[in-house]
TIMARMAR-155298 format. One record per atom (N, C-alpha, C): residue in one letter; x, y, z. Coordinates in steps of 0.02 Angstrom, whole numbers, plus 50000, padded with zeros to 5 digits. Layout:
<nodes>
A;X;Y;Z $
...
</nodes>
This chain:
<nodes>
X;63014;53135;54496 $
X;62996;53100;54559 $
X;63002;53150;54617 $
X;62951;53153;54661 $
X;62951;53199;54717 $
X;62957;53160;54782 $
X;62971;53196;54837 $
X;62975;53163;54902 $
X;62907;53135;54922 $
X;62853;53170;54905 $
X;62786;53147;54923 $
X;62771;53080;54889 $
X;62796;53072;54828 $
X;62782;53010;54791 $
X;62819;52950;54820 $
X;62867;52962;54864 $
X;62905;52908;54895 $
X;62870;52880;54956 $
X;62813;52910;54975 $
X;62775;52884;55031 $
X;62786;52921;55096 $
X;62814;52982;55093 $
X;62827;53021;55153 $
X;62766;53063;55171 $
X;62757;53077;55234 $
X;62700;53115;55258 $
X;62705;53188;55238 $
X;62649;53223;55243 $
X;62648;53295;55228 $
X;62696;53333;55273 $
X;62701;53314;55337 $
X;62744;53348;55385 $
X;62818;53342;55364 $
X;62838;53283;55341 $
X;62907;53274;55320 $
X;62921;53309;55254 $
X;62875;53305;55206 $
X;62884;53338;55142 $
X;62888;53414;55153 $
X;62848;53439;55199 $
X;62851;53511;55214 $
X;62919;53531;55241 $
X;62946;53492;55286 $
X;63012;53507;55314 $
X;63066;53504;55261 $
X;63062;53455;55217 $
X;63111;53450;55163 $
X;63106;53510;55116 $
X;63045;53529;55099 $
X;63034;53585;55054 $
X;63061;53649;55085 $
X;63053;53657;55150 $
X;63077;53717;55184 $
X;63153;53722;55182 $
X;63186;53665;55171 $
X;63260;53666;55164 $
X;63281;53678;55091 $
X;63232;53685;55047 $
X;63248;53701;54978 $
X;63258;53641;54933 $
X;63241;53580;54959 $
X;63249;53520;54919 $
X;63183;53501;54886 $
X;63185;53486;54822 $
X;63124;53468;54786 $
X;63129;53399;54753 $
X;63190;53380;54733 $
X;63200;53317;54698 $
X;63246;53271;54737 $
X;63225;53210;54751 $
X;63268;53163;54788 $
X;63331;53146;54749 $
X;63386;53134;54786 $
X;63448;53110;54755 $
X;63440;53036;54738 $
X;63486;53008;54698 $
X;63481;52936;54681 $
X;63476;52890;54742 $
X;63516;52903;54793 $
X;63513;52857;54851 $
X;63447;52866;54889 $
X;63421;52927;54891 $
X;63357;52938;54924 $
X;63301;52903;54886 $
X;63303;52904;54820 $
X;63253;52870;54779 $
X;63251;52796;54794 $
X;63309;52767;54807 $
X;63312;52694;54820 $
X;63304;52677;54894 $
X;63336;52717;54937 $
X;63338;52699;55008 $
X;63272;52712;55043 $
X;63238;52767;55028 $
X;63178;52784;55065 $
X;63124;52730;55058 $
X;63106;52708;54997 $
X;63057;52654;54993 $
X;63080;52589;55026 $
X;63145;52574;55020 $
X;63171;52512;55050 $
X;63165;52514;55125 $
X;63183;52570;55157 $
X;63178;52576;55229 $
X;63105;52574;55253 $
X;63061;52605;55214 $
X;62990;52606;55232 $
X;62960;52536;55231 $
X;62988;52491;55191 $
X;62963;52423;55188 $
X;62983;52382;55250 $
X;63031;52408;55289 $
X;63048;52376;55352 $
X;63104;52326;55350 $
X;63134;52314;55290 $
X;63188;52266;55286 $
X;63256;52297;55298 $
X;63307;52254;55299 $
X;63375;52278;55309 $
X;63403;52308;55245 $
X;63453;52351;55253 $
X;63481;52387;55196 $
X;63557;52389;55202 $
X;63591;52375;55146 $
X;63664;52383;55141 $
X;63676;52433;55085 $
X;63701;52492;55103 $
X;63708;52546;55055 $
X;63781;52567;55047 $
X;63804;52569;54986 $
X;63870;52596;54971 $
X;63863;52668;54952 $
X;63880;52712;54997 $
X;63868;52784;54985 $
X;63916;52825;55026 $
X;63943;52877;54996 $
X;63988;52923;55030 $
X;63951;52985;55053 $
X;63985;53025;55094 $
X;63959;53091;55110 $
X;63953;53131;55045 $
X;63898;53167;55038 $
X;63887;53206;54978 $
X;63835;53175;54932 $
X;63811;53115;54950 $
X;63761;53082;54908 $
X;63689;53096;54932 $
X;63684;53127;54991 $
X;63617;53135;55020 $
X;63595;53076;55062 $
X;63644;53035;55084 $
X;63627;52974;55120 $
X;63594;52987;55187 $
X;63612;53041;55221 $
X;63583;53054;55287 $
X;63507;53060;55283 $
X;63484;53102;55236 $
X;63411;53108;55227 $
X;63383;53042;55202 $
X;63423;53002;55168 $
X;63400;52938;55142 $
X;63379;52890;55197 $
X;63408;52896;55256 $
X;63384;52853;55311 $
X;63345;52892;55364 $
X;63359;52957;55372 $
X;63323;52996;55422 $
X;63249;53004;55404 $
X;63235;53020;55342 $
X;63165;53032;55322 $
X;63121;52969;55330 $
X;63140;52911;55303 $
X;63097;52853;55313 $
X;63096;52829;55385 $
X;63150;52839;55421 $
X;63152;52821;55492 $
X;63101;52862;55531 $
X;63098;52928;55519 $
X;63049;52970;55552 $
X;62978;52951;55531 $
X;62970;52934;55467 $
X;62905;52913;55442 $
X;62881;52851;55480 $
X;62924;52802;55488 $
X;62905;52741;55523 $
X;62887;52755;55595 $
X;62926;52798;55629 $
X;62912;52813;55698 $
X;62846;52848;55706 $
X;62828;52891;55657 $
X;62766;52930;55664 $
X;62704;52889;55647 $
X;62712;52833;55612 $
X;62653;52794;55592 $
X;62648;52728;55629 $
X;62701;52708;55664 $
X;62700;52644;55701 $
X;62714;52658;55774 $
X;62673;52631;55818 $
X;62683;52642;55889 $
X;62736;52593;55915 $
X;62770;52613;55967 $
X;62822;52571;55996 $
X;62790;52512;56034 $
X;62814;52451;56021 $
X;62788;52394;56059 $
X;62811;52394;56132 $
X;62859;52438;56147 $
X;62888;52440;56214 $
X;62862;52499;56256 $
X;62819;52540;56226 $
X;62794;52598;56262 $
X;62753;52576;56322 $
X;62766;52606;56379 $
X;62728;52590;56441 $
X;62659;52621;56437 $
X;62609;52580;56440 $
X;62540;52604;56435 $
X;62510;52617;56503 $
X;62481;52675;56511 $
X;62446;52691;56573 $
X;62492;52706;56631 $
X;62558;52711;56620 $
X;62604;52726;56674 $
X;62626;52799;56669 $
X;62601;52839;56715 $
X;62617;52910;56714 $
X;62692;52919;56730 $
X;62725;52960;56690 $
X;62795;52974;56701 $
X;62842;52921;56677 $
X;62816;52870;56642 $
X;62859;52816;56617 $
X;62907;52844;56564 $
X;62968;52819;56565 $
X;63019;52842;56519 $
X;63005;52819;56448 $
X;63015;52864;56399 $
X;63006;52845;56329 $
X;63061;52797;56309 $
X;63044;52743;56275 $
X;63096;52695;56255 $
X;63135;52721;56195 $
X;63199;52702;56191 $
X;63240;52719;56134 $
X;63218;52675;56076 $
X;63194;52706;56022 $
X;63167;52668;55965 $
X;63217;52664;55907 $
X;63260;52714;55901 $
X;63309;52716;55847 $
X;63378;52730;55876 $
X;63427;52692;55852 $
X;63497;52704;55872 $
X;63538;52714;55808 $
X;63572;52771;55803 $
X;63617;52785;55748 $
X;63688;52788;55777 $
X;63732;52746;55751 $
X;63801;52745;55776 $
X;63847;52773;55722 $
X;63889;52821;55741 $
X;63934;52856;55694 $
X;64005;52852;55720 $
X;64055;52861;55677 $
X;64125;52856;55700 $
X;64150;52918;55737 $
X;64121;52977;55724 $
X;64149;53038;55754 $
X;64094;53081;55785 $
X;64115;53124;55831 $
X;64067;53169;55863 $
X;64039;53219;55813 $
X;64081;53239;55763 $
X;64057;53287;55713 $
X;64000;53258;55672 $
X;64008;53195;55652 $
X;63955;53163;55613 $
X;63893;53151;55656 $
X;63903;53132;55719 $
X;63846;53121;55764 $
X;63805;53186;55771 $
X;63840;53242;55781 $
X;63805;53306;55787 $
X;63769;53324;55723 $
X;63801;53310;55666 $
X;63772;53326;55601 $
X;63709;53285;55589 $
X;63712;53220;55603 $
X;63653;53177;55592 $
X;63596;53197;55639 $
X;63613;53212;55701 $
X;63559;53231;55748 $
X;63528;53298;55728 $
X;63568;53343;55700 $
X;63541;53406;55676 $
X;63493;53394;55618 $
X;63509;53346;55575 $
X;63465;53329;55519 $
X;63399;53300;55545 $
X;63403;53260;55597 $
X;63343;53231;55626 $
X;63298;53286;55653 $
X;63327;53335;55686 $
X;63288;53391;55711 $
X;63258;53433;55654 $
X;63298;53443;55602 $
X;63275;53483;55545 $
X;63217;53450;55509 $
X;63225;53386;55492 $
X;63173;53352;55454 $
X;63114;53332;55498 $
X;63125;53327;55563 $
X;63070;53308;55608 $
X;63039;53367;55644 $
X;63050;53428;55619 $
X;63029;53488;55655 $
X;62953;53492;55663 $
X;62915;53461;55617 $
X;62842;53463;55622 $
X;62814;53399;55654 $
X;62858;53358;55682 $
X;62837;53297;55717 $
X;62853;53306;55791 $
X;62838;53254;55830 $
X;62845;53261;55903 $
X;62901;53217;55932 $
X;62941;53187;55890 $
X;62994;53143;55915 $
X;63048;53183;55952 $
X;63080;53150;55999 $
X;63137;53179;56034 $
X;63201;53143;56013 $
X;63256;53180;56010 $
X;63320;53151;55989 $
X;63375;53183;56029 $
X;63433;53150;56031 $
X;63492;53178;56063 $
X;63553;53144;56035 $
X;63610;53178;56042 $
X;63674;53149;56021 $
X;63715;53134;56083 $
X;63755;53080;56078 $
X;63798;53058;56133 $
X;63869;53051;56106 $
X;63915;53090;56133 $
X;63985;53082;56115 $
X;64028;53109;56172 $
X;64092;53091;56170 $
X;64137;53111;56223 $
X;64160;53183;56215 $
X;64198;53207;56264 $
X;64223;53275;56262 $
X;64176;53326;56290 $
X;64115;53304;56310 $
X;64066;53348;56342 $
X;64043;53313;56405 $
X;64005;53350;56446 $
X;63985;53325;56511 $
X;63944;53260;56508 $
X;63961;53213;56552 $
X;63927;53149;56555 $
X;63859;53156;56591 $
X;63858;53196;56644 $
X;63798;53203;56685 $
X;63736;53227;56648 $
X;63742;53283;56610 $
X;63683;53306;56573 $
X;63657;53255;56523 $
X;63702;53219;56492 $
X;63680;53166;56445 $
X;63642;53112;56482 $
X;63667;53092;56540 $
X;63634;53040;56580 $
X;63564;53063;56601 $
X;63559;53126;56621 $
X;63495;53152;56643 $
X;63444;53152;56586 $
X;63467;53171;56527 $
X;63422;53172;56469 $
X;63400;53102;56450 $
X;63447;53055;56453 $
X;63430;52985;56437 $
X;63378;52958;56486 $
X;63385;52976;56549 $
X;63339;52950;56600 $
X;63270;52981;56593 $
X;63266;53040;56563 $
X;63200;53069;56550 $
X;63166;53034;56492 $
X;63205;53003;56449 $
X;63176;52966;56393 $
X;63186;53003;56327 $
X;63204;52965;56275 $
X;63216;52995;56210 $
X;63200;52942;56157 $
X;63172;52964;56101 $
X;63154;52917;56047 $
X;63214;52895;56005 $
X;63258;52943;55989 $
X;63313;52931;55942 $
X;63379;52951;55974 $
X;63426;52905;55975 $
X;63494;52919;56001 $
X;63544;52913;55944 $
X;63584;52966;55935 $
X;63639;52965;55887 $
X;63704;52966;55928 $
X;63747;52917;55919 $
X;63802;52910;55965 $
X;63866;52884;55933 $
X;63922;52902;55964 $
X;63985;52870;55948 $
X;63991;52808;55993 $
X;64027;52756;55970 $
X;64027;52693;56007 $
X;64049;52697;56079 $
X;64105;52731;56092 $
X;64132;52732;56160 $
X;64086;52763;56211 $
X;64061;52822;56196 $
X;64017;52856;56244 $
X;63951;52819;56253 $
X;63926;52788;56199 $
X;63864;52748;56204 $
X;63874;52690;56253 $
X;63930;52655;56247 $
X;63944;52599;56292 $
X;63955;52622;56363 $
X;63985;52681;56371 $
X;63993;52709;56439 $
X;63924;52716;56473 $
X;63877;52744;56436 $
X;63810;52754;56464 $
X;63773;52687;56474 $
X;63784;52640;56429 $
X;63753;52575;56436 $
X;63780;52539;56498 $
X;63846;52545;56510 $
X;63877;52515;56569 $
X;63849;52544;56634 $
X;63836;52610;56632 $
X;63808;52644;56691 $
X;63731;52635;56695 $
X;63703;52599;56648 $
X;63631;52586;56645 $
X;63589;52649;56637 $
X;63619;52697;56602 $
X;63581;52759;56588 $
X;63537;52751;56527 $
X;63553;52702;56485 $
X;63514;52692;56424 $
X;63499;52617;56416 $
X;63438;52603;56397 $
X;63415;52535;56384 $
X;63408;52526;56309 $
X;63451;52483;56280 $
X;63450;52474;56207 $
X;63407;52414;56186 $
X;63374;52382;56234 $
X;63334;52323;56218 $
X;63269;52341;56182 $
X;63253;52406;56177 $
X;63191;52427;56144 $
X;63203;52454;56074 $
X;63265;52453;56049 $
X;63282;52482;55985 $
X;63247;52444;55928 $
X;63213;52481;55886 $
X;63179;52451;55828 $
X;63218;52460;55764 $
X;63257;52513;55759 $
X;63297;52527;55698 $
X;63368;52544;55719 $
X;63416;52508;55690 $
X;63488;52522;55701 $
X;63518;52547;55637 $
X;63555;52603;55640 $
X;63591;52630;55583 $
X;63665;52632;55600 $
X;63706;52600;55559 $
X;63779;52608;55564 $
X;63800;52653;55506 $
X;63819;52714;55522 $
X;63836;52762;55470 $
X;63912;52767;55464 $
X;63936;52767;55402 $
X;64008;52766;55387 $
X;64042;52709;55424 $
X;64015;52649;55413 $
X;64039;52590;55449 $
X;64112;52576;55433 $
X;64133;52591;55370 $
X;64204;52577;55353 $
X;64251;52620;55395 $
X;64231;52682;55409 $
X;64273;52725;55451 $
X;64276;52699;55522 $
X;64220;52673;55547 $
X;64220;52646;55615 $
X;64267;52586;55620 $
X;64268;52544;55569 $
X;64314;52488;55571 $
X;64386;52511;55565 $
X;64399;52561;55522 $
X;64467;52588;55515 $
X;64492;52618;55581 $
X;64446;52644;55620 $
X;64465;52676;55684 $
X;64467;52626;55741 $
X;64457;52562;55726 $
X;64463;52511;55778 $
X;64402;52500;55820 $
X;64343;52518;55795 $
X;64282;52513;55835 $
X;64246;52447;55829 $
X;64272;52399;55791 $
X;64237;52336;55781 $
X;64219;52301;55847 $
X;64265;52296;55895 $
X;64245;52264;55959 $
X;64188;52301;55993 $
X;64190;52368;55991 $
X;64135;52407;56020 $
X;64070;52395;55984 $
X;64072;52391;55918 $
X;64010;52378;55880 $
X;63981;52311;55899 $
X;64024;52261;55907 $
X;64000;52195;55927 $
X;63968;52197;55996 $
X;63997;52236;56042 $
X;63967;52243;56109 $
X;63900;52277;56104 $
X;63894;52327;56061 $
X;63830;52363;56053 $
X;63778;52316;56024 $
X;63796;52277;55973 $
X;63749;52230;55942 $
X;63722;52181;55994 $
X;63764;52161;56041 $
X;63743;52113;56092 $
X;63691;52142;56139 $
X;63686;52208;56144 $
X;63638;52241;56188 $
X;63571;52254;56154 $
X;63567;52241;56089 $
X;63506;52256;56051 $
X;63461;52195;56046 $
X;63397;52207;56035 $
X;63351;52150;56025 $
X;63365;52115;55959 $
X;63351;52051;55955 $
X;63364;52013;55895 $
X;63319;52037;55838 $
X;63259;52057;55853 $
X;63212;52079;55802 $
X;63217;52155;55795 $
X;63245;52178;55740 $
X;63254;52250;55728 $
X;63270;52260;55654 $
X;63265;52321;55631 $
X;63284;52338;55563 $
X;63355;52365;55565 $
X;63398;52341;55519 $
X;63468;52362;55517 $
X;63484;52397;55452 $
X;63515;52457;55458 $
X;63536;52495;55399 $
X;63610;52508;55405 $
X;63649;52484;55356 $
X;63721;52491;55359 $
X;63744;52532;55299 $
X;63778;52587;55313 $
X;63804;52632;55261 $
X;63879;52631;55262 $
X;63910;52622;55204 $
X;63983;52619;55200 $
X;64005;52646;55132 $
X;64059;52684;55132 $
X;64086;52710;55069 $
X;64121;52655;55029 $
X;64147;52604;55065 $
X;64181;52549;55032 $
X;64156;52483;55060 $
X;64164;52430;55021 $
X;64143;52363;55043 $
X;64204;52318;55049 $
X;64242;52328;55103 $
X;64300;52286;55116 $
X;64277;52218;55141 $
X;64324;52171;55148 $
X;64307;52105;55174 $
X;64279;52110;55244 $
X;64308;52157;55284 $
X;64282;52166;55352 $
X;64210;52190;55352 $
X;64194;52237;55308 $
X;64126;52262;55303 $
X;64079;52206;55282 $
X;64101;52166;55234 $
X;64058;52110;55211 $
X;64045;52060;55267 $
X;64097;52047;55307 $
X;64087;52001;55363 $
X;64039;52030;55415 $
X;64046;52096;55429 $
X;64001;52128;55475 $
X;63930;52126;55449 $
X;63922;52140;55384 $
X;63855;52139;55353 $
X;63824;52069;55359 $
X;63865;52018;55348 $
X;63840;51949;55351 $
X;63815;51931;55421 $
X;63847;51960;55472 $
X;63827;51942;55541 $
X;63766;51981;55565 $
X;63755;52041;55537 $
X;63700;52082;55566 $
X;63642;52094;55519 $
X;63650;52083;55454 $
X;63596;52098;55406 $
X;63562;52033;55383 $
X;63495;52039;55374 $
X;63455;51982;55350 $
X;63425;51999;55283 $
X;63448;51964;55232 $
X;63423;51975;55164 $
X;63416;52050;55148 $
X;63471;52086;55152 $
X;63467;52159;55142 $
X;63456;52180;55070 $
X;63423;52236;55061 $
X;63422;52270;54996 $
X;63490;52302;54987 $
X;63520;52293;54928 $
X;63587;52321;54914 $
X;63580;52381;54869 $
X;63610;52437;54890 $
X;63609;52499;54852 $
X;63681;52525;54846 $
X;63702;52543;54786 $
X;63767;52574;54777 $
X;63758;52635;54733 $
X;63782;52692;54756 $
X;63776;52754;54717 $
X;63843;52790;54717 $
X;63856;52827;54664 $
X;63917;52866;54659 $
X;63906;52934;54692 $
X;63959;52961;54718 $
X;63954;53027;54749 $
X;63946;53080;54696 $
X;63904;53130;54712 $
X;63899;53187;54667 $
X;63967;53222;54661 $
X;63982;53246;54601 $
X;64047;53279;54589 $
X;64105;53233;54607 $
X;64097;53169;54589 $
X;64150;53120;54604 $
X;64214;53138;54565 $
X;64269;53112;54590 $
X;64334;53127;54560 $
X;64338;53104;54487 $
X;64357;53148;54443 $
X;64366;53129;54373 $
X;64429;53088;54365 $
X;64428;53044;54314 $
X;64487;53004;54301 $
X;64544;53045;54272 $
X;64532;53107;54253 $
X;64584;53150;54226 $
X;64628;53179;54281 $
X;64609;53170;54343 $
X;64649;53195;54399 $
X;64699;53142;54421 $
X;64762;53160;54425 $
X;64813;53112;54448 $
X;64826;53123;54523 $
X;64848;53069;54555 $
X;64861;53071;54627 $
X;64935;53055;54640 $
X;64963;53089;54688 $
X;65031;53072;54710 $
X;65031;53066;54786 $
X;65069;53017;54810 $
X;65076;53008;54883 $
X;65149;53013;54901 $
X;65165;53052;54952 $
X;65234;53062;54975 $
X;65238;53040;55048 $
X;65258;52979;55062 $
X;65266;52958;55132 $
X;65318;53001;55166 $
X;65302;53027;55225 $
X;65349;53071;55259 $
X;65332;53072;55334 $
X;65382;53079;55375 $
X;65370;53083;55446 $
X;65331;53147;55462 $
X;65291;53142;55515 $
X;65246;53198;55532 $
X;65284;53265;55539 $
X;65342;53262;55572 $
X;65378;53325;55585 $
X;65409;53354;55522 $
X;65412;53317;55467 $
X;65442;53342;55405 $
X;65390;53364;55354 $
X;65326;53358;55370 $
X;65273;53374;55321 $
X;65279;53445;55294 $
X;65288;53492;55341 $
X;65292;53562;55320 $
X;65352;53574;55274 $
X;65409;53545;55291 $
X;65469;53553;55250 $
X;65460;53524;55180 $
X;65429;53464;55178 $
X;65419;53432;55113 $
X;65371;53474;55069 $
X;65318;53500;55100 $
X;65271;53541;55062 $
X;65306;53603;55033 $
X;65346;53636;55074 $
X;65383;53695;55052 $
X;65430;53676;54994 $
X;65462;53619;55001 $
X;65509;53597;54949 $
X;65472;53585;54883 $
X;65416;53551;54885 $
X;65377;53537;54824 $
X;65353;53602;54791 $
X;65332;53649;54831 $
X;65308;53712;54803 $
X;65364;53752;54772 $
X;65424;53749;54802 $
X;65481;53787;54775 $
X;65510;53756;54712 $
X;65516;53689;54711 $
X;65554;53656;54659 $
X;65513;53635;54598 $
X;65447;53631;54605 $
X;65407;53609;54548 $
X;65362;53666;54523 $
X;65350;53664;54459 $
X;65305;53714;54429 $
X;65233;53687;54434 $
X;65202;53699;54491 $
X;65136;53669;54506 $
X;65080;53717;54488 $
X;65027;53688;54458 $
X;64966;53727;54446 $
X;64907;53680;54452 $
X;64850;53707;54473 $
X;64790;53667;54484 $
X;64804;53606;54528 $
X;64830;53621;54586 $
X;64850;53568;54634 $
X;64814;53578;54700 $
X;64790;53523;54726 $
X;64760;53524;54793 $
X;64807;53487;54840 $
</nodes>
């Protein structure tokens, strides 16, 4: 099975090939056709499965073949509407996803940007006001810009929650609910999570409509022959405990 056979354009297949990829991963085989059909998706997938390309490629395909219903026609200088919103738990993941969008969309004309804290607010606001097709953001900084009316989320056609379980673990559920309230009711929702806790299931029930369910194992997943040990210890004693374990035990092949 090739990327072209999944329904991707020549421009996207070319970009993928230039990165040295020829065969889709299991999640890409399942997710790309599902996303192209326009329905909601609930995917159980960890980092390392190829999940980012699994939603970036069909998302770019849809944007390149479908015009925005919110685009201002005949208005010179009108701001491009935000068509895709990707929400991630950390700035590192936001930067990584946005880099993938640029890489796979290099032969297309879409614009993208990442929004996260720790960097200047003003330049981000200026870029948002110029207009952008795809926004990849952490929850807090996205809401900051929404409060300042720098970004209009009422035009979003595709919402991606990436590593949703980590966002809930980090206490972002109230922020996610606030973000959902700013989005149009009619949109495509893609939710990716490494685990399906009760909280994730409740979130999925509230935001997904008859989703396609995909679950894939991570490549090079942990073998059952590996044992795990946990040593609860106060933060300031971690170094001492590690030194003690190394001195007192005959350890080999240990991470």
